[in-house]
mmCIF file as Biopython writes it, N, C-alpha, C and O atoms, coordinates in Angstrom:
data_model
#
loop_
_atom_site.group_PDB
_atom_site.id
_atom_site.type_symbol
_atom_site.label_atom_id
_atom_site.label_alt_id
_atom_site.label_comp_id
_atom_site.label_asym_id
_atom_site.label_entity_id
_atom_site.label_seq_id
_atom_site.pdbx_PDB_ins_code
_atom_site.Cartn_x
_atom_site.Cartn_y
_atom_site.Cartn_z
_atom_site.occupancy
_atom_site.B_iso_or_equiv
_atom_site.auth_seq_id
_atom_site.auth_asym_id
_atom_site.pdbx_PDB_model_num
ATOM 1   N N  . MET A ? 1  ? 0.810   -1.306  0.122   1.0 0.0 1  A 1 
ATOM 2   C CA . MET A ? 1  ? -0.189  0.074   0.371   1.0 0.0 1  A 1 
ATOM 3   C C  . MET A ? 1  ? 1.368   1.183   0.502   1.0 0.0 1  A 1 
ATOM 4   O O  . MET A ? 1  ? 2.357   1.329   1.222   1.0 0.0 1  A 1 
ATOM 5   N N  . THR A ? 2  ? 0.556   1.918   -1.064  1.0 0.0 2  A 1 
ATOM 6   C CA . THR A ? 2  ? 0.969   3.958   -0.986  1.0 0.0 2  A 1 
ATOM 7   C C  . THR A ? 2  ? 0.153   4.785   -0.848  1.0 0.0 2  A 1 
ATOM 8   O O  . THR A ? 2  ? -1.071  4.801   -0.979  1.0 0.0 2  A 1 
ATOM 9   N N  . THR A ? 3  ? 1.003   5.608   -0.525  1.0 0.0 3  A 1 
ATOM 10  C CA . THR A ? 3  ? -0.038  6.994   -0.295  1.0 0.0 3  A 1 
ATOM 11  C C  . THR A ? 3  ? 0.683   7.897   -1.812  1.0 0.0 3  A 1 
ATOM 12  O O  . THR A ? 3  ? 0.223   9.007   -2.081  1.0 0.0 3  A 1 
ATOM 13  N N  . GLU A ? 4  ? 1.728   7.329   -2.634  1.0 0.0 4  A 1 
ATOM 14  C CA . GLU A ? 4  ? 2.356   8.024   -3.676  1.0 0.0 4  A 1 
ATOM 15  C C  . GLU A ? 4  ? 3.214   7.118   -4.802  1.0 0.0 4  A 1 
ATOM 16  O O  . GLU A ? 4  ? 4.419   7.100   -5.054  1.0 0.0 4  A 1 
ATOM 17  N N  . PRO A ? 5  ? 1.617   6.065   -5.606  1.0 0.0 5  A 1 
ATOM 18  C CA . PRO A ? 5  ? 1.709   5.745   -6.587  1.0 0.0 5  A 1 
ATOM 19  C C  . PRO A ? 5  ? 3.282   5.390   -7.197  1.0 0.0 5  A 1 
ATOM 20  O O  . PRO A ? 5  ? 4.038   4.428   -7.333  1.0 0.0 5  A 1 
ATOM 21  N N  . LEU A ? 6  ? 3.217   6.884   -7.467  1.0 0.0 6  A 1 
ATOM 22  C CA . LEU A ? 6  ? 3.988   7.372   -9.112  1.0 0.0 6  A 1 
ATOM 23  C C  . LEU A ? 6  ? 5.225   7.225   -7.856  1.0 0.0 6  A 1 
ATOM 24  O O  . LEU A ? 6  ? 4.563   7.861   -7.036  1.0 0.0 6  A 1 
ATOM 25  N N  . GLY A ? 7  ? 5.877   7.048   -7.461  1.0 0.0 7  A 1 
ATOM 26  C CA . GLY A ? 7  ? 6.898   6.584   -6.712  1.0 0.0 7  A 1 
ATOM 27  C C  . GLY A ? 7  ? 7.148   5.189   -7.317  1.0 0.0 7  A 1 
ATOM 28  O O  . GLY A ? 7  ? 8.090   4.917   -8.061  1.0 0.0 7  A 1 
ATOM 29  N N  . LEU A ? 8  ? 6.499   4.615   -7.038  1.0 0.0 8  A 1 
ATOM 30  C CA . LEU A ? 8  ? 6.387   3.083   -7.270  1.0 0.0 8  A 1 
ATOM 31  C C  . LEU A ? 8  ? 7.678   2.602   -8.569  1.0 0.0 8  A 1 
ATOM 32  O O  . LEU A ? 8  ? 7.802   3.299   -9.576  1.0 0.0 8  A 1 
ATOM 33  N N  . PRO A ? 9  ? 8.390   1.575   -8.382  1.0 0.0 9  A 1 
ATOM 34  C CA . PRO A ? 9  ? 9.266   1.677   -9.591  1.0 0.0 9  A 1 
ATOM 35  C C  . PRO A ? 9  ? 9.317   0.899   -10.231 1.0 0.0 9  A 1 
ATOM 36  O O  . PRO A ? 9  ? 10.068  -0.074  -10.297 1.0 0.0 9  A 1 
ATOM 37  N N  . ILE A ? 10 ? 7.766   1.529   -11.326 1.0 0.0 10 A 1 
ATOM 38  C CA . ILE A ? 10 ? 7.529   1.360   -12.834 1.0 0.0 10 A 1 
ATOM 39  C C  . ILE A ? 10 ? 7.303   1.593   -13.384 1.0 0.0 10 A 1 
ATOM 40  O O  . ILE A ? 10 ? 7.593   2.746   -13.065 1.0 0.0 10 A 1 
ATOM 41  N N  . THR A ? 11 ? 6.761   1.745   -14.597 1.0 0.0 11 A 1 
ATOM 42  C CA . THR A ? 11 ? 6.502   2.395   -15.999 1.0 0.0 11 A 1 
ATOM 43  C C  . THR A ? 11 ? 4.898   2.374   -15.482 1.0 0.0 11 A 1 
ATOM 44  O O  . THR A ? 11 ? 4.439   1.294   -15.110 1.0 0.0 11 A 1 
ATOM 45  N N  . PHE A ? 12 ? 3.970   3.695   -15.460 1.0 0.0 12 A 1 
ATOM 46  C CA . PHE A ? 12 ? 2.915   3.591   -15.417 1.0 0.0 12 A 1 
ATOM 47  C C  . PHE A ? 12 ? 2.316   3.933   -17.127 1.0 0.0 12 A 1 
ATOM 48  O O  . PHE A ? 12 ? 3.105   4.659   -17.732 1.0 0.0 12 A 1 
ATOM 49  N N  . ALA A ? 13 ? 1.050   3.511   -17.960 1.0 0.0 13 A 1 
ATOM 50  C CA . ALA A ? 13 ? 0.463   3.672   -19.188 1.0 0.0 13 A 1 
ATOM 51  C C  . ALA A ? 13 ? -0.096  4.901   -18.257 1.0 0.0 13 A 1 
ATOM 52  O O  . ALA A ? 13 ? -0.512  4.860   -17.099 1.0 0.0 13 A 1 
ATOM 53  N N  . PRO A ? 14 ? 0.070   6.265   -19.366 1.0 0.0 14 A 1 
ATOM 54  C CA . PRO A ? 14 ? -0.867  7.133   -19.517 1.0 0.0 14 A 1 
ATOM 55  C C  . PRO A ? 14 ? -1.653  7.800   -19.147 1.0 0.0 14 A 1 
ATOM 56  O O  . PRO A ? 14 ? -1.751  8.984   -18.827 1.0 0.0 14 A 1 
ATOM 57  N N  . THR A ? 15 ? -2.651  6.411   -19.235 1.0 0.0 15 A 1 
ATOM 58  C CA . THR A ? 15 ? -4.102  6.708   -18.806 1.0 0.0 15 A 1 
ATOM 59  C C  . THR A ? 15 ? -3.778  6.594   -17.670 1.0 0.0 15 A 1 
ATOM 60  O O  . THR A ? 15 ? -4.402  7.445   -17.037 1.0 0.0 15 A 1 
ATOM 61  N N  . PHE A ? 16 ? -2.918  5.812   -16.789 1.0 0.0 16 A 1 
ATOM 62  C CA . PHE A ? 16 ? -3.039  5.242   -15.694 1.0 0.0 16 A 1 
ATOM 63  C C  . PHE A ? 16 ? -2.538  6.404   -14.409 1.0 0.0 16 A 1 
ATOM 64  O O  . PHE A ? 16 ? -2.867  6.396   -13.223 1.0 0.0 16 A 1 
ATOM 65  N N  . GLU A ? 17 ? -1.572  7.431   -15.195 1.0 0.0 17 A 1 
ATOM 66  C CA . GLU A ? 17 ? -0.781  8.577   -14.784 1.0 0.0 17 A 1 
ATOM 67  C C  . GLU A ? 17 ? -1.907  9.029   -14.571 1.0 0.0 17 A 1 
ATOM 68  O O  . GLU A ? 17 ? -2.517  8.747   -13.539 1.0 0.0 17 A 1 
ATOM 69  N N  . ARG A ? 18 ? -2.525  10.026  -15.756 1.0 0.0 18 A 1 
ATOM 70  C CA . ARG A ? 18 ? -3.459  10.628  -15.905 1.0 0.0 18 A 1 
ATOM 71  C C  . ARG A ? 18 ? -4.679  10.335  -14.517 1.0 0.0 18 A 1 
ATOM 72  O O  . ARG A ? 18 ? -4.908  11.221  -13.694 1.0 0.0 18 A 1 
ATOM 73  N N  . LEU A ? 19 ? -5.206  9.272   -14.478 1.0 0.0 19 A 1 
ATOM 74  C CA . LEU A ? 19 ? -5.946  8.896   -13.573 1.0 0.0 19 A 1 
ATOM 75  C C  . LEU A ? 19 ? -5.461  9.621   -12.480 1.0 0.0 19 A 1 
ATOM 76  O O  . LEU A ? 19 ? -5.800  10.804  -12.463 1.0 0.0 19 A 1 
ATOM 77  N N  . ILE A ? 20 ? -4.607  9.140   -11.364 1.0 0.0 20 A 1 
ATOM 78  C CA . ILE A ? 20 ? -3.335  9.198   -10.463 1.0 0.0 20 A 1 
ATOM 79  C C  . ILE A ? 20 ? -3.563  10.850  -10.034 1.0 0.0 20 A 1 
ATOM 80  O O  . ILE A ? 20 ? -4.049  11.301  -8.997  1.0 0.0 20 A 1 
ATOM 81  N N  . LYS A ? 21 ? -3.032  11.564  -11.216 1.0 0.0 21 A 1 
ATOM 82  C CA . LYS A ? 21 ? -2.670  12.979  -11.626 1.0 0.0 21 A 1 
ATOM 83  C C  . LYS A ? 21 ? -4.076  13.530  -11.301 1.0 0.0 21 A 1 
ATOM 84  O O  . LYS A ? 21 ? -4.180  14.296  -10.344 1.0 0.0 21 A 1 
ATOM 85  N N  . GLU A ? 22 ? -4.979  13.255  -11.903 1.0 0.0 22 A 1 
ATOM 86  C CA . GLU A ? 22 ? -6.460  14.196  -12.342 1.0 0.0 22 A 1 
ATOM 87  C C  . GLU A ? 22 ? -7.441  13.706  -12.001 1.0 0.0 22 A 1 
ATOM 88  O O  . GLU A ? 22 ? -8.430  13.741  -12.733 1.0 0.0 22 A 1 
ATOM 89  N N  . ALA A ? 23 ? -7.467  12.872  -10.321 1.0 0.0 23 A 1 
ATOM 90  C CA . ALA A ? 23 ? -8.512  12.151  -10.235 1.0 0.0 23 A 1 
ATOM 91  C C  . ALA A ? 23 ? -9.739  13.051  -9.601  1.0 0.0 23 A 1 
ATOM 92  O O  . ALA A ? 23 ? -9.545  13.780  -8.629  1.0 0.0 23 A 1 
ATOM 93  N N  . PRO A ? 24 ? -10.735 12.956  -10.103 1.0 0.0 24 A 1 
ATOM 94  C CA . PRO A ? 24 ? -12.011 13.660  -10.009 1.0 0.0 24 A 1 
ATOM 95  C C  . PRO A ? 24 ? -12.262 13.809  -8.094  1.0 0.0 24 A 1 
ATOM 96  O O  . PRO A ? 24 ? -13.202 14.342  -7.505  1.0 0.0 24 A 1 
ATOM 97  N N  . TYR A ? 25 ? -11.254 13.242  -7.620  1.0 0.0 25 A 1 
ATOM 98  C CA . TYR A ? 25 ? -12.038 13.390  -6.400  1.0 0.0 25 A 1 
ATOM 99  C C  . TYR A ? 25 ? -9.818  13.600  -5.832  1.0 0.0 25 A 1 
ATOM 100 O O  . TYR A ? 25 ? -8.713  13.165  -6.157  1.0 0.0 25 A 1 
ATOM 101 N N  . ASP A ? 26 ? -10.616 14.757  -4.647  1.0 0.0 26 A 1 
ATOM 102 C CA . ASP A ? 26 ? -8.988  14.852  -3.707  1.0 0.0 26 A 1 
ATOM 103 C C  . ASP A ? 26 ? -8.174  13.447  -3.216  1.0 0.0 26 A 1 
ATOM 104 O O  . ASP A ? 26 ? -8.495  12.652  -2.332  1.0 0.0 26 A 1 
ATOM 105 N N  . THR A ? 27 ? -7.304  13.441  -3.884  1.0 0.0 27 A 1 
ATOM 106 C CA . THR A ? 27 ? -6.535  12.125  -3.535  1.0 0.0 27 A 1 
ATOM 107 C C  . THR A ? 27 ? -5.675  12.172  -2.257  1.0 0.0 27 A 1 
ATOM 108 O O  . THR A ? 27 ? -4.939  11.303  -1.789  1.0 0.0 27 A 1 
ATOM 109 N N  . THR A ? 28 ? -5.908  13.198  -1.891  1.0 0.0 28 A 1 
ATOM 110 C CA . THR A ? 28 ? -4.465  13.630  -0.586  1.0 0.0 28 A 1 
ATOM 111 C C  . THR A ? 28 ? -4.715  12.774  0.176   1.0 0.0 28 A 1 
ATOM 112 O O  . THR A ? 28 ? -5.809  12.214  0.097   1.0 0.0 28 A 1 
ATOM 113 N N  . GLY A ? 29 ? -3.426  12.267  1.521   1.0 0.0 29 A 1 
ATOM 114 C CA . GLY A ? 29 ? -3.822  11.253  1.822   1.0 0.0 29 A 1 
ATOM 115 C C  . GLY A ? 29 ? -4.562  10.194  1.185   1.0 0.0 29 A 1 
ATOM 116 O O  . GLY A ? 29 ? -5.427  10.126  2.058   1.0 0.0 29 A 1 
ATOM 117 N N  . ARG A ? 30 ? -4.921  9.280   0.319   1.0 0.0 30 A 1 
ATOM 118 C CA . ARG A ? 30 ? -5.490  8.578   0.546   1.0 0.0 30 A 1 
ATOM 119 C C  . ARG A ? 30 ? -4.393  7.405   0.120   1.0 0.0 30 A 1 
ATOM 120 O O  . ARG A ? 30 ? -3.230  7.775   -0.041  1.0 0.0 30 A 1 
ATOM 121 N N  . ASN A ? 31 ? -4.700  6.098   -0.056  1.0 0.0 31 A 1 
ATOM 122 C CA . ASN A ? 31 ? -3.764  5.191   -0.030  1.0 0.0 31 A 1 
ATOM 123 C C  . ASN A ? 31 ? -3.867  4.576   -1.300  1.0 0.0 31 A 1 
ATOM 124 O O  . ASN A ? 31 ? -4.693  5.071   -2.067  1.0 0.0 31 A 1 
ATOM 125 N N  . TYR A ? 32 ? -3.165  3.542   -1.712  1.0 0.0 32 A 1 
ATOM 126 C CA . TYR A ? 32 ? -3.304  2.874   -3.007  1.0 0.0 32 A 1 
ATOM 127 C C  . TYR A ? 32 ? -2.367  1.293   -2.914  1.0 0.0 32 A 1 
ATOM 128 O O  . TYR A ? 32 ? -1.151  1.144   -2.796  1.0 0.0 32 A 1 
ATOM 129 N N  . VAL A ? 33 ? -3.521  0.196   -3.025  1.0 0.0 33 A 1 
ATOM 130 C CA . VAL A ? 33 ? -3.054  -0.808  -3.241  1.0 0.0 33 A 1 
ATOM 131 C C  . VAL A ? 33 ? -2.603  -1.144  -4.359  1.0 0.0 33 A 1 
ATOM 132 O O  . VAL A ? 33 ? -3.421  -0.837  -5.226  1.0 0.0 33 A 1 
ATOM 133 N N  . TYR A ? 34 ? -1.715  -1.619  -4.771  1.0 0.0 34 A 1 
ATOM 134 C CA . TYR A ? 34 ? -0.711  -2.344  -5.702  1.0 0.0 34 A 1 
ATOM 135 C C  . TYR A ? 34 ? 0.431   -3.374  -5.769  1.0 0.0 34 A 1 
ATOM 136 O O  . TYR A ? 34 ? 1.511   -3.529  -5.200  1.0 0.0 34 A 1 
ATOM 137 N N  . GLY A ? 35 ? -0.581  -4.277  -7.112  1.0 0.0 35 A 1 
ATOM 138 C CA . GLY A ? 35 ? -0.224  -5.883  -6.614  1.0 0.0 35 A 1 
ATOM 139 C C  . GLY A ? 35 ? 0.236   -6.317  -8.334  1.0 0.0 35 A 1 
ATOM 140 O O  . GLY A ? 35 ? -0.270  -5.766  -9.312  1.0 0.0 35 A 1 
ATOM 141 N N  . ILE A ? 36 ? 1.265   -7.386  -8.406  1.0 0.0 36 A 1 
ATOM 142 C CA . ILE A ? 36 ? 1.101   -8.351  -9.455  1.0 0.0 36 A 1 
ATOM 143 C C  . ILE A ? 36 ? 0.535   -9.376  -9.611  1.0 0.0 36 A 1 
ATOM 144 O O  . ILE A ? 36 ? -0.037  -10.087 -8.785  1.0 0.0 36 A 1 
ATOM 145 N N  . ALA A ? 37 ? 0.721   -9.533  -11.052 1.0 0.0 37 A 1 
ATOM 146 C CA . ALA A ? 37 ? -0.085  -11.102 -11.188 1.0 0.0 37 A 1 
ATOM 147 C C  . ALA A ? 37 ? 0.534   -11.691 -12.084 1.0 0.0 37 A 1 
ATOM 148 O O  . ALA A ? 37 ? 0.731   -10.829 -12.941 1.0 0.0 37 A 1 
ATOM 149 N N  . ALA A ? 38 ? 1.140   -13.020 -12.552 1.0 0.0 38 A 1 
ATOM 150 C CA . ALA A ? 38 ? 1.577   -13.535 -13.593 1.0 0.0 38 A 1 
ATOM 151 C C  . ALA A ? 38 ? 0.337   -13.658 -13.837 1.0 0.0 38 A 1 
ATOM 152 O O  . ALA A ? 38 ? -0.722  -13.491 -13.232 1.0 0.0 38 A 1 
ATOM 153 N N  . THR A ? 39 ? 0.835   -14.139 -15.317 1.0 0.0 39 A 1 
ATOM 154 C CA . THR A ? 39 ? -0.024  -14.776 -16.505 1.0 0.0 39 A 1 
ATOM 155 C C  . THR A ? 39 ? 0.497   -15.316 -17.566 1.0 0.0 39 A 1 
ATOM 156 O O  . THR A ? 39 ? 1.700   -15.276 -17.823 1.0 0.0 39 A 1 
ATOM 157 N N  . PRO A ? 40 ? -0.636  -16.034 -18.480 1.0 0.0 40 A 1 
ATOM 158 C CA . PRO A ? 40 ? 0.479   -16.905 -19.213 1.0 0.0 40 A 1 
ATOM 159 C C  . PRO A ? 40 ? 1.283   -15.366 -20.507 1.0 0.0 40 A 1 
ATOM 160 O O  . PRO A ? 40 ? 1.859   -15.933 -21.437 1.0 0.0 40 A 1 
ATOM 161 N N  . LYS A ? 41 ? 1.345   -14.252 -20.606 1.0 0.0 41 A 1 
ATOM 162 C CA . LYS A ? 41 ? 1.616   -13.984 -21.300 1.0 0.0 41 A 1 
ATOM 163 C C  . LYS A ? 41 ? 2.371   -12.660 -20.846 1.0 0.0 41 A 1 
ATOM 164 O O  . LYS A ? 41 ? 2.490   -11.679 -21.580 1.0 0.0 41 A 1 
ATOM 165 N N  . GLY A ? 42 ? 3.105   -12.788 -18.929 1.0 0.0 42 A 1 
ATOM 166 C CA . GLY A ? 42 ? 3.385   -11.916 -18.756 1.0 0.0 42 A 1 
ATOM 167 C C  . GLY A ? 42 ? 3.161   -11.531 -17.124 1.0 0.0 42 A 1 
ATOM 168 O O  . GLY A ? 42 ? 2.715   -12.278 -16.253 1.0 0.0 42 A 1 
ATOM 169 N N  . GLU A ? 43 ? 3.489   -10.508 -17.022 1.0 0.0 43 A 1 
ATOM 170 C CA . GLU A ? 43 ? 2.938   -9.379  -15.901 1.0 0.0 43 A 1 
ATOM 171 C C  . GLU A ? 43 ? 2.542   -8.323  -16.152 1.0 0.0 43 A 1 
ATOM 172 O O  . GLU A ? 43 ? 2.947   -7.455  -16.926 1.0 0.0 43 A 1 
ATOM 173 N N  . TYR A ? 44 ? 1.165   -8.417  -15.029 1.0 0.0 44 A 1 
ATOM 174 C CA . TYR A ? 44 ? -0.484  -7.785  -14.963 1.0 0.0 44 A 1 
ATOM 175 C C  . TYR A ? 44 ? 0.154   -7.145  -14.065 1.0 0.0 44 A 1 
ATOM 176 O O  . TYR A ? 44 ? 0.695   -7.733  -13.128 1.0 0.0 44 A 1 
ATOM 177 N N  . HIS A ? 45 ? 0.191   -5.727  -14.230 1.0 0.0 45 A 1 
ATOM 178 C CA . HIS A ? 45 ? 0.235   -4.759  -12.932 1.0 0.0 45 A 1 
ATOM 179 C C  . HIS A ? 45 ? -1.387  -4.443  -12.010 1.0 0.0 45 A 1 
ATOM 180 O O  . HIS A ? 45 ? -2.431  -4.494  -12.659 1.0 0.0 45 A 1 
ATOM 181 N N  . LYS A ? 46 ? -1.409  -4.259  -11.122 1.0 0.0 46 A 1 
ATOM 182 C CA . LYS A ? 46 ? -2.729  -3.777  -10.131 1.0 0.0 46 A 1 
ATOM 183 C C  . LYS A ? 46 ? -2.967  -2.543  -10.035 1.0 0.0 46 A 1 
ATOM 184 O O  . LYS A ? 46 ? -2.070  -2.600  -10.876 1.0 0.0 46 A 1 
ATOM 185 N N  . ILE A ? 47 ? -3.242  -1.490  -9.886  1.0 0.0 47 A 1 
ATOM 186 C CA . ILE A ? 47 ? -3.175  -0.391  -9.182  1.0 0.0 47 A 1 
ATOM 187 C C  . ILE A ? 47 ? -4.766  0.420   -8.540  1.0 0.0 47 A 1 
ATOM 188 O O  . ILE A ? 47 ? -5.486  1.188   -9.178  1.0 0.0 47 A 1 
ATOM 189 N N  . ALA A ? 48 ? -4.930  0.014   -7.340  1.0 0.0 48 A 1 
ATOM 190 C CA . ALA A ? 48 ? -6.080  0.698   -6.914  1.0 0.0 48 A 1 
ATOM 191 C C  . ALA A ? 48 ? -6.778  1.830   -5.941  1.0 0.0 48 A 1 
ATOM 192 O O  . ALA A ? 48 ? -5.874  2.336   -5.276  1.0 0.0 48 A 1 
ATOM 193 N N  . SER A ? 49 ? -7.422  2.124   -5.775  1.0 0.0 49 A 1 
ATOM 194 C CA . SER A ? 49 ? -7.835  3.035   -4.630  1.0 0.0 49 A 1 
ATOM 195 C C  . SER A ? 49 ? -8.030  2.027   -3.397  1.0 0.0 49 A 1 
ATOM 196 O O  . SER A ? 49 ? -8.607  0.951   -3.555  1.0 0.0 49 A 1 
ATOM 197 N N  . TYR A ? 50 ? -7.577  2.389   -2.306  1.0 0.0 50 A 1 
ATOM 198 C CA . TYR A ? 50 ? -7.853  1.764   -0.899  1.0 0.0 50 A 1 
ATOM 199 C C  . TYR A ? 50 ? -8.881  2.941   -0.711  1.0 0.0 50 A 1 
ATOM 200 O O  . TYR A ? 50 ? -8.834  4.120   -1.060  1.0 0.0 50 A 1 
ATOM 201 N N  . TYR A ? 51 ? -9.976  2.087   0.073   1.0 0.0 51 A 1 
ATOM 202 C CA . TYR A ? 51 ? -10.997 2.725   0.621   1.0 0.0 51 A 1 
ATOM 203 C C  . TYR A ? 51 ? -11.854 1.729   1.747   1.0 0.0 51 A 1 
ATOM 204 O O  . TYR A ? 51 ? -12.322 0.645   1.400   1.0 0.0 51 A 1 
ATOM 205 N N  . GLN A ? 52 ? -11.994 2.313   3.259   1.0 0.0 52 A 1 
ATOM 206 C CA . GLN A ? 52 ? -12.218 1.489   4.087   1.0 0.0 52 A 1 
ATOM 207 C C  . GLN A ? 52 ? -13.488 1.709   4.612   1.0 0.0 52 A 1 
ATOM 208 O O  . GLN A ? 52 ? -13.751 2.872   4.922   1.0 0.0 52 A 1 
ATOM 209 N N  . TRP A ? 53 ? -14.087 1.103   4.732   1.0 0.0 53 A 1 
ATOM 210 C CA . TRP A ? 53 ? -15.626 1.542   5.338   1.0 0.0 53 A 1 
ATOM 211 C C  . TRP A ? 53 ? -15.620 2.424   6.442   1.0 0.0 53 A 1 
ATOM 212 O O  . TRP A ? 53 ? -14.748 2.175   7.274   1.0 0.0 53 A 1 
ATOM 213 N N  . GLN A ? 54 ? -16.181 3.159   6.620   1.0 0.0 54 A 1 
ATOM 214 C CA . GLN A ? 54 ? -16.618 3.863   7.740   1.0 0.0 54 A 1 
ATOM 215 C C  . GLN A ? 54 ? -17.549 3.307   9.004   1.0 0.0 54 A 1 
ATOM 216 O O  . GLN A ? 54 ? -18.214 2.504   8.350   1.0 0.0 54 A 1 
ATOM 217 N N  . GLN A ? 55 ? -17.828 3.236   9.751   1.0 0.0 55 A 1 
ATOM 218 C CA . GLN A ? 55 ? -18.346 2.931   10.567  1.0 0.0 55 A 1 
ATOM 219 C C  . GLN A ? 55 ? -20.361 2.671   10.413  1.0 0.0 55 A 1 
ATOM 220 O O  . GLN A ? 55 ? -21.100 1.687   10.447  1.0 0.0 55 A 1 
ATOM 221 N N  . ARG A ? 56 ? -20.547 4.078   10.252  1.0 0.0 56 A 1 
ATOM 222 C CA . ARG A ? 56 ? -21.955 4.480   9.788   1.0 0.0 56 A 1 
ATOM 223 C C  . ARG A ? 56 ? -22.213 3.351   9.015   1.0 0.0 56 A 1 
ATOM 224 O O  . ARG A ? 56 ? -22.937 2.373   9.202   1.0 0.0 56 A 1 
ATOM 225 N N  . VAL A ? 57 ? -21.444 3.700   8.071   1.0 0.0 57 A 1 
ATOM 226 C CA . VAL A ? 57 ? -21.581 2.733   6.587   1.0 0.0 57 A 1 
ATOM 227 C C  . VAL A ? 57 ? -21.941 0.846   6.785   1.0 0.0 57 A 1 
ATOM 228 O O  . VAL A ? 57 ? -22.822 0.099   6.358   1.0 0.0 57 A 1 
ATOM 229 N N  . GLU A ? 58 ? -20.865 0.695   7.558   1.0 0.0 58 A 1 
ATOM 230 C CA . GLU A ? 58 ? -21.103 -1.006  8.380   1.0 0.0 58 A 1 
ATOM 231 C C  . GLU A ? 58 ? -22.373 -1.025  9.101   1.0 0.0 58 A 1 
ATOM 232 O O  . GLU A ? 58 ? -23.186 -1.886  8.766   1.0 0.0 58 A 1 
ATOM 233 N N  . LYS A ? 59 ? -22.661 -0.239  10.009  1.0 0.0 59 A 1 
ATOM 234 C CA . LYS A ? 59 ? -23.786 -0.342  11.117  1.0 0.0 59 A 1 
ATOM 235 C C  . LYS A ? 59 ? -24.996 -0.142  9.645   1.0 0.0 59 A 1 
ATOM 236 O O  . LYS A ? 59 ? -26.025 -0.735  9.967   1.0 0.0 59 A 1 
ATOM 237 N N  . LEU A ? 60 ? -25.076 0.184   8.901   1.0 0.0 60 A 1 
ATOM 238 C CA . LEU A ? 60 ? -26.255 0.712   7.457   1.0 0.0 60 A 1 
ATOM 239 C C  . LEU A ? 60 ? -26.517 -0.690  6.975   1.0 0.0 60 A 1 
ATOM 240 O O  . LEU A ? 60 ? -27.632 -1.212  6.959   1.0 0.0 60 A 1 
ATOM 241 N N  . LEU A ? 61 ? -25.274 -1.317  6.540   1.0 0.0 61 A 1 
ATOM 242 C CA . LEU A ? 61 ? -24.903 -2.285  5.861   1.0 0.0 61 A 1 
ATOM 243 C C  . LEU A ? 61 ? -25.637 -3.820  6.703   1.0 0.0 61 A 1 
ATOM 244 O O  . LEU A ? 61 ? -26.066 -4.741  6.007   1.0 0.0 61 A 1 
ATOM 245 N N  . LEU A ? 62 ? -25.682 -3.882  8.280   1.0 0.0 62 A 1 
ATOM 246 C CA . LEU A ? 62 ? -25.781 -4.809  9.040   1.0 0.0 62 A 1 
ATOM 247 C C  . LEU A ? 62 ? -27.663 -4.636  9.449   1.0 0.0 62 A 1 
ATOM 248 O O  . LEU A ? 62 ? -28.276 -5.562  9.980   1.0 0.0 62 A 1 
ATOM 249 N N  . SER A ? 63 ? -28.266 -3.419  9.111   1.0 0.0 63 A 1 
ATOM 250 C CA . SER A ? 63 ? -29.126 -3.436  9.831   1.0 0.0 63 A 1 
ATOM 251 C C  . SER A ? 63 ? -30.271 -4.304  8.932   1.0 0.0 63 A 1 
ATOM 252 O O  . SER A ? 63 ? -30.000 -4.707  7.801   1.0 0.0 63 A 1 
ATOM 253 N N  . ASP A ? 64 ? -31.122 -4.458  9.348   1.0 0.0 64 A 1 
ATOM 254 C CA . ASP A ? 64 ? -32.305 -5.285  9.401   1.0 0.0 64 A 1 
ATOM 255 C C  . ASP A ? 64 ? -33.186 -3.822  8.149   1.0 0.0 64 A 1 
ATOM 256 O O  . ASP A ? 64 ? -34.177 -4.231  7.543   1.0 0.0 64 A 1 
ATOM 257 N N  . ALA A ? 65 ? -32.822 -2.514  7.918   1.0 0.0 65 A 1 
ATOM 258 C CA . ALA A ? 65 ? -33.718 -1.769  7.715   1.0 0.0 65 A 1 
ATOM 259 C C  . ALA A ? 65 ? -34.108 -2.295  5.770   1.0 0.0 65 A 1 
ATOM 260 O O  . ALA A ? 65 ? -35.011 -1.735  5.148   1.0 0.0 65 A 1 
#
């Protein structure tokens, strides 16, 4: 997990770099999850924003409402 995905030792496709730099929401202090998966065609790099449910959301999801 990192707060600076562009600091990772990989080359990002322009689309991903633009998404990270120009996200439609404030990315200050957000964490990103980065992973590598093996495929028959080679490595597959994954990056995603990390979100954690807020306690009030968890209560709504667990309620019988």
